[in-house]
C-alpha angles and dihedrals in degrees: 000000000000090000092058093047089048089051093051090045089055093045090051091054093047099046112065129194111282093221090053090054091052093048091049093049092052114061102216094179093059108118121237119250111264119242116256110232095174123050128193115263109223091186091064099032099052129066115233092260093048090048092051091049092051101040103022092232135079120254092247093053092050094048101034105034115018101034097050089054094057108020094104090055092049099047118107119232094220135022093236121127098020097285117217112243117247090246093056089046092052093046092048090053094044090050089051092049094044099049102030084216130145117289091236090058091049090049094050091064092064098025092254124144122244094247090053092050089052089052091048095047089052092047097047093042090053092047092050092045090061089063095044096102091054094058106024120062123192124192116266098206124052092204091062089056094049096047094058 
């Protein structure tokens, strides 16, 4: 009889409360990330050469050619939730295209989460794809391609 009591005593000490295990696995006291009200400005922080190396375009091409094409697609309807400016969205996508790096790495540059970078790249890519026929021309006739 003492052996059985000893066995149950040991089992009680080994098996802990399942709720306690869940509470221990989730750190409830961990503070939330603070919202970022100020983002870095790569246009001001980088020289022209540094900017071209990082984004593969000059500052003037980004501001005067690419941004005006897609700015309406990138604007937020409201100011709720700290919307990311169209310039920052474009630069985030261009950095992702230029470096072929991970989205998290590209987001770290402007304090943007990986999921937001994913959303931005999708949004910018679709906005640019609308203008693709205006800037990229493919041959219409296959025989013209073969004869050259």
